[in-house]
Backbone as a chain_set.jsonl record, in Angstrom:
{"seq": "XXXXXXXXXXXXXXXXXXXXXXXXXXXXXXXXXXXXXXXXXXXXXXXXXXXXXXXXXXXXXXXXXXXXXXXXXXXXXXXXXXXXXXXXXXXXX", "coords": {"N": [[-21.217, -10.881, -24.768], [-20.446, -8.602, -26.087], [-18.41, -7.619, -24.481], [-16.512, -9.641, -24.784], [-15.864, -9.329, -27.467], [-14.76, -6.749, -27.371], [-12.565, -7.268, -25.705], [-11.154, -9.062, -27.315], [-10.527, -7.366, -29.447], [-8.926, -5.505, -28.12], [-6.76, -7.098, -27.355], [-5.816, -7.794, -29.894], [-5.004, -5.27, -30.857], [-2.963, -4.667, -28.999], [-1.142, -6.757, -29.474], [-0.48, -6.191, -32.136], [0.719, -3.616, -31.905], [2.864, -4.348, -30.287], [4.297, -6.091, -31.975], [5.019, -4.289, -34.01], [6.6, -2.533, -32.503], [8.698, -4.251, -31.721], [9.782, -4.79, -34.249], [10.699, -2.196, -35.015], [12.516, -1.777, -32.944], [14.461, -3.781, -33.415], [15.324, -2.941, -35.962], [16.39, -0.424, -35.365], [18.432, -1.15, -33.607], [20.044, -2.587, -35.377], [20.818, -0.568, -37.119], [22.236, 1.081, -35.371], [24.301, -0.522, -34.545], [27.151, -0.304, -35.152], [27.821, 1.946, -33.583], [27.225, 0.945, -31.06], [29.176, -1.02, -30.838], [31.484, 0.56, -30.792], [30.965, 1.912, -28.424], [31.123, -0.226, -26.574], [33.835, -0.901, -26.818], [35.093, 1.479, -25.964], [34.096, 1.615, -23.334], [35.263, -0.681, -22.275], [38.008, 0.005, -22.341], [37.988, 2.227, -20.63], [37.149, 0.975, -18.278], [39.36, -0.638, -17.81], [41.17, 1.259, -17.01], [39.938, 2.638, -14.889], [39.072, 0.602, -13.24], [41.142, -0.682, -11.522], [41.609, 1.493, -9.831], [39.144, 1.851, -8.569], [39.067, -0.614, -7.28], [41.183, -0.403, -5.412], [40.188, 1.763, -3.928], [37.947, 0.537, -2.836], [39.146, -1.408, -1.177], [40.435, 0.28, 0.667], [38.161, 1.488, 1.773], [36.941, -0.719, 3.002], [38.842, -1.374, 4.992], [38.687, 1.017, 6.432], [36.137, 0.811, 7.456], [36.487, -1.337, 9.125], [38.041, -0.46, 11.231], [36.647, 0.536, 13.594], [35.951, -1.924, 14.682], [38.202, -3.1, 15.686], [38.838, -3.172, 18.564], [37.126, -5.265, 19.388], [38.185, -7.393, 17.961], [40.711, -7.605, 19.153], [39.898, -8.257, 21.777], [38.65, -10.723, 21.26], [40.904, -12.171, 20.42], [42.386, -12.239, 22.807], [40.671, -13.749, 24.466], [40.696, -16.136, 23.015], [43.388, -16.862, 23.269], [43.476, -17.31, 26.067], [41.663, -19.46, 26.356], [42.904, -21.377, 24.792], [45.269, -21.734, 26.191], [44.432, -22.966, 28.539], [43.48, -25.417, 27.78], [43.893, -28.931, 27.583], [46.638, -30.676, 26.141], [46.348, -32.712, 23.222], [46.492, -36.28, 23.301], [48.629, -38.394, 21.647], [48.134, -41.506, 20.308]], "CA": [[-20.684, -10.984, -26.102], [-19.795, -7.341, -26.448], [-17.145, -7.55, -23.745], [-15.58, -10.57, -25.403], [-15.409, -8.688, -28.695], [-13.864, -5.661, -26.993], [-11.336, -7.861, -25.2], [-10.428, -9.585, -28.473], [-10.0, -6.217, -30.188], [-7.838, -4.93, -27.331], [-5.614, -8.008, -27.471], [-5.305, -7.664, -31.257], [-4.291, -3.995, -30.945], [-1.734, -4.763, -28.205], [-0.225, -7.643, -30.19], [-0.017, -5.459, -33.314], [1.672, -2.599, -31.453], [4.063, -5.036, -29.797], [5.041, -6.567, -33.141], [5.613, -3.109, -34.656], [7.663, -2.042, -31.622], [9.833, -5.171, -31.826], [10.395, -4.559, -35.554], [11.457, -0.945, -34.958], [13.642, -1.95, -32.026], [15.486, -4.544, -34.12], [15.869, -2.11, -37.026], [17.212, 0.611, -34.74], [19.662, -1.785, -33.11], [20.867, -2.918, -36.533], [21.394, 0.688, -37.616], [23.154, 1.64, -34.383], [25.265, -1.531, -34.121], [28.535, 0.201, -35.103], [27.988, 2.816, -32.417], [27.243, 0.094, -29.867], [30.489, -1.656, -30.77], [32.425, 1.595, -30.335], [30.671, 2.136, -27.004], [31.676, -1.345, -25.799], [35.297, -0.79, -26.81], [35.454, 2.61, -25.095], [33.808, 1.254, -21.945], [36.282, -1.638, -21.853], [39.253, 0.734, -22.068], [37.765, 3.031, -19.42], [37.12, 0.062, -17.134], [40.729, -1.073, -17.532], [41.865, 2.358, -16.33], [39.252, 3.01, -13.645], [38.855, -0.594, -12.423], [42.084, -0.812, -10.407], [41.424, 2.6, -8.89], [37.971, 1.509, -7.759], [39.441, -1.739, -6.431], [41.954, 0.123, -4.282], [39.279, 2.56, -3.102], [37.119, -0.408, -2.087], [39.951, -1.988, -0.102], [40.597, 1.323, 1.683], [36.87, 1.653, 2.444], [36.727, -1.878, 3.883], [39.682, -1.205, 6.172], [38.161, 2.14, 7.212], [34.962, 0.342, 8.195], [36.893, -2.328, 10.111], [38.766, 0.17, 12.339], [35.879, 0.519, 14.85], [35.809, -3.285, 15.201], [39.486, -3.595, 16.185], [38.802, -3.597, 19.974], [36.482, -6.572, 19.506], [39.147, -8.372, 17.45], [41.713, -7.776, 20.211], [39.244, -8.987, 22.864], [38.494, -12.111, 20.819], [42.228, -12.797, 20.458], [42.745, -12.502, 24.216], [39.852, -14.877, 24.916], [41.197, -17.325, 22.325], [44.651, -17.244, 23.903], [43.178, -17.862, 27.383], [41.032, -20.769, 26.211], [43.906, -22.283, 24.24], [46.269, -22.012, 27.213], [43.877, -23.828, 29.589], [43.083, -26.675, 27.196], [44.901, -29.991, 27.672], [47.131, -31.114, 24.845], [45.817, -34.005, 22.765], [47.424, -37.391, 23.454], [48.759, -39.171, 20.403], [48.261, -42.918, 20.676]], "C": [[-19.899, -9.73, -26.48], [-18.444, -7.234, -25.749], [-16.091, -8.477, -24.341], [-15.018, -9.981, -26.692], [-14.452, -7.544, -28.405], [-12.528, -6.2, -26.485], [-10.504, -8.409, -26.351], [-9.798, -8.447, -29.273], [-8.819, -5.592, -29.438], [-6.596, -5.796, -27.431], [-5.001, -7.898, -28.856], [-4.507, -6.369, -31.42], [-2.967, -4.072, -30.194], [-0.715, -5.646, -28.915], [0.34, -6.941, -31.425], [1.011, -4.408, -32.925], [2.97, -3.23, -30.96], [4.919, -5.523, -30.956], [5.725, -5.401, -33.859], [6.767, -2.575, -33.815], [8.891, -2.939, -31.697], [10.544, -4.985, -33.161], [11.241, -3.288, -35.536], [12.669, -1.053, -34.035], [14.78, -2.704, -32.706], [16.128, -3.714, -35.229], [16.786, -1.039, -36.449], [18.512, 0.026, -34.209], [20.592, -2.145, -34.265], [21.534, -1.671, -37.102], [22.463, 1.202, -36.663], [24.224, 0.647, -33.919], [26.709, -1.028, -34.148], [28.795, 1.113, -33.91], [28.015, 2.007, -31.126], [28.598, -0.596, -29.715], [31.544, -0.67, -30.293], [32.214, 1.864, -28.853], [31.272, 1.025, -26.147], [33.183, -1.267, -25.716], [35.747, 0.318, -25.876], [35.214, 2.259, -23.637], [34.814, 0.23, -21.421], [37.593, -0.952, -21.51], [39.119, 1.557, -20.793], [37.763, 2.14, -18.188], [38.508, -0.454, -16.795], [41.511, 0.001, -16.791], [41.256, 2.601, -14.953], [39.084, 1.811, -12.706], [39.834, -0.75, -11.275], [41.955, 0.306, -9.37], [40.231, 2.325, -7.985], [38.26, 0.339, -6.831], [40.208, -1.262, -5.202], [41.072, 0.966, -3.355], [38.37, 1.657, -2.269], [37.88, -1.045, -0.94], [40.141, -0.982, 1.021], [39.295, 1.505, 2.452], [36.594, 0.498, 3.406], [37.567, -1.743, 5.147], [39.189, -0.055, 7.046], [36.928, 1.721, 8.013], [35.329, -0.672, 9.268], [37.568, -1.699, 11.328], [37.936, 0.197, 13.623], [35.737, -0.87, 15.469], [37.101, -3.839, 15.782], [39.479, -3.942, 17.67], [38.163, -4.964, 20.176], [37.402, -7.682, 18.996], [40.208, -8.657, 18.502], [41.125, -8.576, 21.368], [39.052, -10.456, 22.494], [39.826, -12.847, 20.821], [42.662, -13.131, 21.869], [41.967, -13.704, 24.751], [40.349, -16.169, 24.276], [42.501, -17.803, 22.955], [44.415, -17.864, 25.28], [42.581, -19.262, 27.276], [42.05, -21.78, 25.697], [44.934, -22.675, 25.302], [45.735, -22.977, 28.274], [43.453, -25.195, 29.056], [44.22, -27.686, 27.305], [45.373, -30.351, 26.269], [46.562, -32.495, 24.481], [46.897, -35.078, 22.874], [47.442, -38.187, 22.149], [48.988, -40.631, 20.791], [48.828, -43.727, 19.564]], "O": [[-18.84, -9.798, -27.104], [-17.456, -6.81, -26.349], [-14.911, -8.129, -24.393], [-13.828, -10.121, -26.975], [-13.449, -7.376, -29.1], [-11.476, -5.646, -26.801], [-9.284, -8.242, -26.368], [-8.659, -8.561, -29.724], [-7.829, -5.196, -30.054], [-5.49, -5.276, -27.577], [-3.776, -7.908, -28.983], [-3.45, -6.37, -32.05], [-1.948, -3.594, -30.694], [0.469, -5.308, -28.949], [1.525, -7.086, -31.725], [2.068, -4.318, -33.551], [4.053, -2.695, -31.197], [6.142, -5.382, -30.924], [6.881, -5.515, -34.269], [7.805, -2.201, -34.36], [10.016, -2.439, -31.731], [11.774, -5.017, -33.214], [12.383, -3.302, -35.994], [13.724, -0.483, -34.318], [15.94, -2.31, -32.588], [17.342, -3.772, -35.419], [17.855, -0.78, -37.002], [19.573, 0.635, -34.346], [21.81, -2.018, -34.136], [22.691, -1.72, -37.52], [23.493, 1.707, -37.108], [24.977, 0.947, -32.993], [27.446, -1.319, -33.205], [29.863, 1.058, -33.299], [28.748, 2.346, -30.198], [29.108, -0.739, -28.603], [32.403, -1.019, -29.482], [33.179, 2.025, -28.107], [31.867, 1.301, -25.106], [33.761, -1.536, -24.662], [36.671, 0.131, -25.084], [36.046, 2.573, -22.785], [35.179, 0.27, -20.246], [38.225, -1.281, -20.506], [40.033, 1.582, -19.968], [38.321, 2.514, -17.157], [38.812, -0.686, -15.625], [42.421, -0.315, -16.024], [41.978, 2.752, -13.968], [38.965, 1.995, -11.495], [39.4, -0.938, -10.139], [42.167, 0.084, -8.178], [40.299, 2.541, -6.775], [37.752, 0.301, -5.71], [39.91, -1.675, -4.081], [41.201, 0.886, -2.133], [38.057, 1.98, -1.123], [37.335, -1.21, 0.152], [40.024, -1.332, 2.195], [39.325, 1.661, 3.673], [36.073, 0.712, 4.5], [37.071, -1.97, 6.25], [39.263, -0.139, 8.272], [36.702, 2.216, 9.117], [34.576, -0.857, 10.224], [37.661, -2.349, 12.369], [38.487, -0.102, 14.683], [35.434, -0.986, 16.657], [37.101, -4.946, 16.321], [40.08, -4.954, 18.03], [38.598, -5.737, 21.03], [37.399, -8.787, 19.537], [40.57, -9.812, 18.725], [41.78, -9.478, 21.889], [39.269, -11.337, 23.325], [39.88, -14.022, 21.184], [43.243, -14.189, 22.107], [42.536, -14.573, 25.411], [40.412, -17.199, 24.948], [42.699, -19.002, 23.153], [45.076, -18.84, 25.634], [42.961, -20.155, 28.034], [42.048, -22.931, 26.134], [45.416, -23.808, 25.317], [46.513, -23.735, 28.854], [43.093, -26.061, 29.853], [45.386, -27.328, 27.136], [44.588, -30.33, 25.321], [46.332, -33.331, 25.356], [48.066, -34.827, 22.581], [46.402, -38.591, 21.63], [49.93, -40.945, 21.518], [49.001, -44.937, 19.706]]}, "num_chains": 1, "name": "protein.A"}
């Protein structure tokens, strides 16, 4: 019985603290909403400037990582050409 009472009290305290925390969180967000809007606008402008630069850097990085694989690409092309050359042409009926 005692444990059940302690568990009920613990749940009541946790629910109360959670409700108070949610209230303060909503109030703080409502107070700081203008700053959040300014932050979103600034981040959008920064992303429009930095986004293309990051895109180009990503393309350069991908090509830099593909350079070691070029011998395998050449070998695959040679094998493909050999297999294609030895294959019979399809007959159109």
